[in-house]
Every structure is written in structure tokens, then in C-alpha cells.
N, C-alpha and C positions, 0 to 999 in steps of 0.2 A: 504494500500500500504506500502511496506517495505521501510526502510530508504535508501537502495541502489537504489531502483526504483525511489524514490523521488530525490535522488542526480542525477541520470542519466537524469531525466526529466528536472531538473534545468540546467544541462550542455547543453542539447539539446536546451533549450530556449535561452541560452546565445549565442550558436553557430549560431542559426537562426538569432538572432539580429545582430551579427557581419556580417553574410553574407548579410543581408539587407543593412547594412551600406556600405559594399563594393559595393553593387549594386547601391546605391545612389551616390557613388563616380564615377560611370561610366561617368556621364556627365562631371565631371572635367577632367577625363582621356581622354575624347574624344577631348578636346581642347589642344592637345599636339602640340608643335612647329613643323612646317613643312615648308620647302621652297616652297612647292606647295600649301600652305594654301589659302583658299578663305575667304574673310572677308565681313562683313556688317558694314558700317559707317553711323552714323547719328550725324553729328557734327554741333553745333550751337554756334559760338563765344567761341571757346575753344583754349587753348594754343596748339601750334604745338607740343610741347614736350609731351603733353598728348596723342595726336594721334600717335606719334612715339612710345611711350611706349606700347600702345595697339598693334601696328603692331609688335613690338619686341616680345611680349608675344605669338602672334599667329604664327609668322614665324620663330623665333629663329635667325633672321638675326642680324648681327653686324651693328648698325647704330649710327653714331656720329654726333651731332649737333655742327657745328663750330660757330665761332664768327659771330654774325649778323643773326643767324638762329632762335633766340628767337622771333618768331612772332605768330600771332593768325590766326586761320582759322575761317572765318565768317560763312559760310554755305556750308555743303557738305553732300549729301545723295547718297550713292551707295549701291547696294545689290549684293552679291554673285559674286565678282570679285577677281582676283588675288591680293594678298597683295601688290605686287610691283606697280601694276597699281593704287591701292587705295592710296598708299603713294605718288606717283608722282602727283596725283590730289591734295592731301592735301598740298604738298610742293609748287606746282605752285600757288594755291589760296593764300598761305601765302607770295607770292612774293619771294620765294627762289628757289634754284636749287638742284637737287639730282645727285650726281656724284658717279661713281665707283672708290673707292680708292684701295690701295694695299691690298693684302690678302683677297679680297672679302669684305672689309669694305665699307659701304655706308656712304657718307658724305653729310650733308645738310648745305648749306651756303647761304648767301645773297650777291652775287657779285655785283660789280658796273655795271650799265647798260649804254649803249652808244646809241646815235642817230646820224645818218649821212644822209646828202642829198648832194652827191658830184657827179660831172660830169668830167670824164676823168682825174682823179687825179692819180699821181704816187703811185704805190702799196706800195713802201717803206715808203712813207710819211703817208699813212693810217695806216700801221703797227705801226710806231713810235707814232702816235697820240693815238692809242689804248693802247700802253704801258704806255704812260704818264697818260692817264685817269685812268687806272686800277692799276698802280704801279707794273706791272708784269715785270719779267726779260725775255727779248726777244732778241734772236740773229738771224740776217737775213743773210742767205747765200749769197755769191757773185753772184750766178747764178740767184737770184730772181730779176726780173725786169718786166716792163710793167705798164699799166694804167688800172684803173677799174672805173666803175660807181656804186655808192653805194647809196641806199636809205633805211635805216633801222631806226626803232624807238623803243627805250626802250628795247633793247636786251642785255642779259648778255654778257660782253665783250669777254669771251672765245668763246662763240658760234659765235659772230660776227667775231672774228679773223679767226677761222677755215673755216667759209663759204666764207669769202672774199678771202683768199689765195687759196682756192679750185677752185675758179672761174678762176684762172690763171694756174691751174695744179700743184700747190705746196701743201705741207702738213706741219702740225705742229707736231714736235716730242718733247715729254717731257723728259727731262734729269733729273739727280739728282738735289736736292736742288731747285725744282720748276723752273728750267731753261727751257725755251721753245726755240726751234730752228725752223725757217721757211726755208725749203730746198726743192730742187727738189727730188721727189721720186727715180729718176734714180741714184742719187748720193749715195743713201742708199745701193745700191747693193754691193758697195765696202766697206761698213761699217757693216759687219755682226757681230752679237753678239752671243755667245754661252751661253745657259742657260739650267739648268736641272729642271725638274718638277717631284715631287714626287706624284704619283697617290695613293690616299687613298682607294677609293672604286671601281674604275674601274680596272678590272682584266680580263685577257684572260679566255676563257672558259676552264674548267678543262678537263682532259682526260677521265673522267667517267661521264656518263649521265644516268638518270633514264629511264626505258623503261617498257612497258607492252605488252605482246604478246596476240593479239586477231585478229581474222579474220574480225572483224566488223569495222575496221578503217585502213586507209593507212597513211603512213608517221610517222616518229618518230624522236626524237632528236638523232643525231649521234655524237659520239665523234670526235673531230677535228683530222685531220691527219697532219703530218709535225710539223713545229716549232710552239710554242705557239702563237707567234706574228702574224702568217699568218692568223689566224681566229679572230683577235682582231678588231672588227668593229670600235671601237672608234679610234684605231690607224690609220685605213684607212682614217677616216674623218679628223684627224689631218694632215696627209700627204697631203691631197688635199688643205689644207689651206696654205701650204708653197709656197714660191716664186719659180721661175723656177730653181734657183740654191741652194735652201734651202736643208738642210740635217736633218734627224731625225733618231735616234737610240733608240732602246728599250732594256733596261736591265731587263731580265725576273726575275732574282733572287731578285733584289731590287724593282721591279715594278716601275722603273724610266725611263722617256724618256729624251733624250738629244737632243736639237734642236740648230742648227746653222743657223741663218737667221737674217733678218733685224729687227730693233726695231718695225716697224709696224706689222710685222708678229708675233712677240712675244706678242704684245698687243692683237692681234686677238686670238692667242692661249690661252692666259690667260682668255679671256672672254669666250671662248668655254669650257675650263676646269672648270671654275667657275660654269657653268650651268650643266655640265655633271658629274663631279666628286663630287657628293653629296651623303650623307648617304641614302641608299635605305631603304624603309620600309620592314618590315617582316610581314608575315601573319601566324597567329596561327589558325589551323583548327581542330575543334572538330567534329569527325564523329561518327555516330552510324548507324550500318548496322543491321536492325531489320527485322526479319522474323515473319509474322503472319500467322496462319492457322485457317481455318474454316472447320469443319467436320459435314456433315449432314448424319445421319445414320437412316435407316428405316428397322426395323425387322417386318415381317408380317408372321403369320402362326403358326403352332404347331411345337415347337422345341423339338426333342427327344434327343438332345445332340449328342455327338460324337459316342455313342454306339448304337444309334437307339432305336427301341422299345425293351424293356427288361422286363423280368418277373422272378419270383422266384418260385421254386418248392421244397417242403419238402418231403422227402422220407417216406415210410410206417414204422410203428413201430410194433414190435412183443412183446406183453405184457408177462411178467413172474411174478410168485408169489414171488420168492425169491428176496429180503428178505422181500417182502411185502405180506400181506394177505388181500384178499378182504373181505368186510363185517365188518371190524373192525373200520370203521369211518375215515380211513386215506384219504389223497388226492387222492390215487389211486382208491378209490371207484368212484370218480367223472370223472375219465378219461375213464372208460370203460362202462359197461352196466348200464341200469337203475336199479331200485330197484328190479324189477322182474327178471333181468338178461336176458331179451329177446331181446335185441338189442345192436348194437355197439355204440349207442349214449346215453348219459344220459337223453336226452329229449325224453319222451315217444312218442311225436307226430312224431318224426323222425324214429320211429321203428315200426315194426309190429310183431305180434305173431309168424309169420313163420320164422322170422330171428333168427338164432342161434348165440350165442356169437362167433364171428370169432376169428381166430388166428392172424389176422392182422388188424390194424386200418389204413384206407386209408389216404394218404396225400391230401393237398389242393393246388390249383393253385391260386396265388394272383398277380395282376399287381400293386404292391405297388410302383414300381419305375416309374410309368407313370407320366409324367409332360407335361402339355400343357401351352404355353405362347402366349400371343398376346400383343405386346407392340410397341410403336412408340417413338423414342428417337431422339432428335436433340441436338447435343453437339457442343459447341464452345470452342476451346482451346485458351489460352491467348497468347500474343506476347512473342517473345524470342529475346533478343539482341545477335546476332551472334558475332559481333565484335564491339569494341568501340575504335578505334585508335585515337591518337592525334599526330599531327606533325606540325613543323614550317618550312617555306621555305621563301626564298628571293622573293621580288617582281619581277615577270616575270620569275622565275626559276621553273623548274619541280621538283617535289618531289614524292616519292613513298614509300609505306610501304607494306610489305607482312607478313602475319601471317598464318602459316600453316606448312606443311611438304612436302618434296620432295620424291616421291615414284618412285623407279626404277622397270622396268619390262623387261621381255625377249621376244624374238621372236624365233620361231622354223623354221628350214629349213630342208626339206627332199631332199636328194641327192642319186643318184644311186652309190653304191660302186663299187669297182673293181670286186667283185665277183658277181655282178648283183643284189644284194639285196639293199634295201633302208636303208639309214643311216640318223638318225635324229640328227641334231646339234642345240644347244641352245646358243644364244648370246643376249647381251643387244639390245633391239629394237632401231630402228633409232629414234623413237619419244620419247624414254626414256631420262630423267625422266619426270613424270607428276607432276605438282605442285598442291597440294590440299590445299585449304584454302581461305583466303581473301586477295586481293590486291587492293590498291587504288593509283591512280596516279592523281595528281592535278597540275595545273599551274595557280596560281592566279596573277592577274595584278591589281594594285591599280590605280584607275582613279585619275590623278594628281589634287590636289586641292580639293578633296572631300573625303568622308568616304565610297565611293563605291568601290566594288571589282568585277572585271570580272573574273569568274572562269571557267576553262576548267576541267571537272571532268570525270574520267573514273574509276568507281568501277567494280570489277570483283570478283565473288564468285564461286569457283569450289569445287565439292564434288564427292566422289566415290559412284556409285549407283548400282554396280553389285550385283546380287542376288545369285550367286552360289559359292561365296567364303566362307571365315571364316573356312577354314580347315588348316591342318598342312602345306599343300603345296600351299595354296592359301589364301591370306589375305582377309579380309572383303572388299566388294566393287568391287571384281574382278569377271569376268565370266570365266568359265572353258570351253576350247574348245579341241576337239579331233582331232589330226592330224596324218597323216600316213595312211597306208592301208596294206592289205595282211598280217595281223598278226603283222605288225610293227607299231602298233598304240601307241600313247602317248598323254598325256594331257598337256596343257599349259594354264596358267592363264593370262588374259589380263584385264587391267582396263577399266571400263566403267564410264565415268564422266558426270556430269551435271553442266553446267556453266550458270551463269547469268551475263551479261555484259551490261553496260549502258554508252553511250557517249553523253555528253551534255555540253552546255555552258550556263552560267547564270550570272546575275548581282544582287548582294545583298549589303545591307548596312552592315558596320562593326558591329558585334554583333548580327545580325539577323540570324534566322535559316531558311535554305532552305530545302524543302522536295521534294525528288525525289521518285516517286512511279510508279505504273502501271506494275511492273514485276510480273505477275500472272501466276500460273500454276495450271491447273485443272486435277484431277485424279479421274476417275469413276471406281467403282468396283461393279460388280453384282455377286451374288452367290445364288445357290438354292440347298437345300437338301430335299430328299424325302425317304419314306419307299417303297421298291419295292412291286409291285402288289397292295398293299392297296392304294397307291397314284393314281392308275389308275382308281379307282372306280369313276364314275360320281358323282358330288356334294360332296359325303362323302370323296372323295379322297383329297379334300382341307385340311382336318384335318390332313393329313399325309404328308404335304408339309411345307417347310419353305424357305422363300425368304429373302435375305438381299441385300440392295442397299446402297452404301456409296459413297459420293463425298467429296473429300478433295481439298480445294483450298488454295494454299500457295501464299502469297504475300510478296514481298521484298520491303521494304521502307527504304530509306536512308535519314538521317538527317545530314545536314552540317551547322556548325556554324563557320564562319570565323571571325577573329578579327585582325585588323591592329595593329601591334606592331611597334611603332616608337622610343621607348626609353626604358631604363632599368626600369623606373617606370612602364611602361606597362607590362613588363615581370614579375616584382615583383607582380603586381596586379593579373595577371592571375595565378601565382603560389599560392598566398595566397587564391584565390578563390577556386582553385582545392583542396587545403589542407583542407579548411573548409568543402567543400562538402563531402570529404572522412571521416572527423571526424564525421559529422552528420550521415552519413550512418553507421559508426561503432557504434556510440552510440545508434542508432535505433536498431541495432542487439543485443546490450547488453541489452537494455530495453526489447526486446522481450524475451530474456532468463530469465531476472529477474522477469518480470511480463508477463507471457504467455497470460493472458487475454487481 
């Protein structure tokens, strides 16, 4: 082996090892932070901070442990639940509470707990007792009055306060600097606050949507009409959360909503946006559209070729002496008579004494071109990758890719002219153009909290199959038709297409490959050739016949490998993986050139 071949082999080994290491890192990449992540917990006497760190790594959430939250979790075992539920279980077992803070930050604290067993006591007195026990800053509105009956035990003071005032129809409003106000909700109608909310990932549907044209399915994504905000479903949901006199405006250019409403409504909107305006996952789909063919060919009989039964005839020859002389031992002595000169052949057994040396030597008929074949052949051809597109789309959004060409064609019309004759006019056909190639439309949906993907897949492959084209006036794949009459005839070429379309839905794990098959086309061809007259002779006539039977089966198989992309690290991983595969393929080709064996 040459030095260059050895070098290529070493490079290929290194690349394969690197690709394997990337494959091993897939497990680590699968545990990317996600606000929809599901977790497994098996905790026995561990610090709450350790559980919180585990949840941070899996969810990517911002979690802060406040003073008093340094507790231990004695025993907790849960399987495949949302990280938020698992965290709440752990926090509750540690004697702490989990609260939603500002900007989506979760806080863990150990608040003071209160116990009451009171009968018909003034509400204001209960509120002030809770304030004294917790050290909270509480303001009671002048409209707050009435009595309550309370029986609670070991309840966090904030929960106790909110539930007690709710029993009399009041509410707790949190102001700046941790000041709480207990007021009647009706008074808040006159205390509207204006706030703006910058939307990060929530956006209206764009004016352009992917589509695929096929008669095998109904319905398609349609571009929105009118103003962008008119079809913004999230905006409609936010409007329904407003109070009766609340106002909401949407600034399209900045993707900002401005709300004027009560503090309670703003708190509700913040909670809704915290759950809706999250970074969506992306799905990278690697597709291979493969065509496999199987051909069975049977040839039986005697094949005389395209020329049929042939023979060769050599003409007669007229011998002359000049410049040769018979009897001198030259080669001409063997071409003519025997030694006695009594026959036209050098062999005495073929001559007799009555034959005189002729002036002409007769020609001979020889079937030297005769060929007889009897063979049976079964041939299988290998698979062929028609297309191998790769595309990335957002979770729940359609994406399409088309690889091919657009072919325009005309249509002919015959009309009666003013002079009574027929006039032929040619214009672009109503169905023109026809798109020839491969198109794929997908709409992946990531199942929240899992690595599963629900995919709606529509692959379509179209090719030209006309047989009378490939001329100067008609491209390949077109059929030529004659139009007109009475001497006013003309020809027009129209495309004939073959299409393979599949519509399906499936659910696969991220990184797994789904196979779609079953698109099979069979084509049978029978042909027979024979020698006239001779093939009609009973029994012997079979030697002058040749039959050929072929069956071609074409199968279309589609391989789809979707991968969830949740971060830039995932994108970089997929890019490096694809680059390594291409390098390996390139080095394999170089190795084949350097070392053909």
C-alpha cells in the first residue's frame, strides 16, 4: 500500500473515532434544559439545594432559595412528571413554599406559619394578628369590614391571609417594597395601571405559508388576511383575560402589547405570558427519498438478432494463367484441378473422369452467422437515492422544500376564421407550468415534556414519463398529439407525468429514523420475435421463435430522521456531525482513487 493510501486510511480512522465520540455525546445532548422537561426523582435525606440544582439543570428555570429555605428532603420518589410538579413536592416535604416572583423567577422560602381557631371575630383584627405574627406590611382599606370564622392549623401566613379575606369578597394586592393592600375588588376598577409587555417568541402568523398541491388531501395552511393582529390567537386569549373596561393595544413593529387595566388583571396577564411566551423548540429533519427497482427478465428460445436468419454467399471465380502457370508447384496448383487435371477439385474423390476442367469454380453457401441462444436471467438492480433534503422548522410550523424544475407547456385551439377555414392558435395551457421533481412538506409538533415528535408528512415525487418527445420541438417526457383537420393539421407536445404522493402522521423519538414504504409500481413487458414461415412448422418451429418477458417493480421508500433542537449547542452538534460524515465520504472516495483494490 502506498504512503498516500496509508495516510488516507489513518485520517478515515480518526474521523470515524470522532464521529463515534459525537454519537456518545448524544445522551448528554438529549438532556438539554426545557421548560417542558419531565424528570425522575429518587431523593433520600438530601439537601433541598441539591434537588433544586438538579431541577435547574433539567428545566433551565431561574430558581432562588431565600433565607430559611436551606432544608432537607427526607424521602421523595417520583417518575416521569413535570419538573414544576416535582419541585413543588420537594419544597413542600422540606417545609417550604414555592412562589412566582418577578420576571419569571421562582423563589423558595420558609415563611412563618399560623394556626387559628376563632368564632365570629372581626376581619380587621384577624388581618392585624397575621401581620404581627409574620412581620408583613399590610394596609387595610376603609371598605373592609365584617366577621369571619377561622379554623386553620400550621398554614403559611400569606396563604392564610389570602383565603381569609377571600371569604368576605376582598382581595390582597401586592404593591412595591413588599407592601400588601387588602381592598374590595370593585375599588380597583378606578385604579387602572398601564403596562407594556415585550413579546419575545410569540408573533403573529406571517403573510406567507408553505403549501403542497395534490388531489389526495383537502385543507391547507392559508395566509392571514387583514391586519397582522387579527389572526394572532395569543392576542385573542389575552383580551379575554381583561376586565370589562380593560384596554389592550398591539404594536406590530415592536411586537409589544400595551395593557391598561387593574393590578389583578396585570398579574393574571403576567402569569399567562410566562407560560406562553417561551422559547419554542426547533426540529431538524433529515430525509432520504430512495427508489429501489427489481427486474426479472426471462429470455427463452432461439434469438436470431435484429437481422433475423442471415447467410453469406461467395461468388464464382474465373481462373486465369497470367501471371501464374499451372504445374509449377505454386499455390494455384492446389486451387484448381487434381494432378491429372480431370476435375474442378483437388480431391480426386470429388471428381470423376468425365469432368473436364471448367472455366468457373462454383461458390459455396455457408450459414456462418447462425446463432442460437437459450438463457434465463434474473437481474436485481441496486437502490438509488433520488433526493436527500435537510430542513429545520419551528415546533408546530409547516415547512416545505422543492427540488426540481418548472416546465411550461402550451395548448392549441382551433377556430373557424372569417374566410371559413380553420385557424390554429397556441397559448400557454391553463394547467401550465408543471413542477417536476421532489417536494416535501412537514409539520412537526414536539410533545411537551418528552423527546417525542408528532409529524405530519407529505412527500411528493413527480417525473415526466412521455415516450414520444426528445425532439427539437418536443422535450423528453412529452407526448406529441395531432390537432386540426382538413389539411390544417398541426402537432402539439403535452407533458405526461407520474406522481407518487404519501400523506401520513407518525410519532417518533428524537433521533430515531422512521421508514415510510409501500409505494410500489409494477410494469410487465412481453415481446416475441419469430422467423416467418419457419416458425410455423410444428415442433421444429420453436427453434425459430424467441420470447422475452420482463417485470420491473419500483418501490419508493422514505427515511425520516427528526431531531429536536432546543439550543445553539444542539445546532452546533448537528453541524459538526454532518461535516464529519461528509469528510469521511470524501476520504473514502480519495482512498478508492489511490488504492483501487
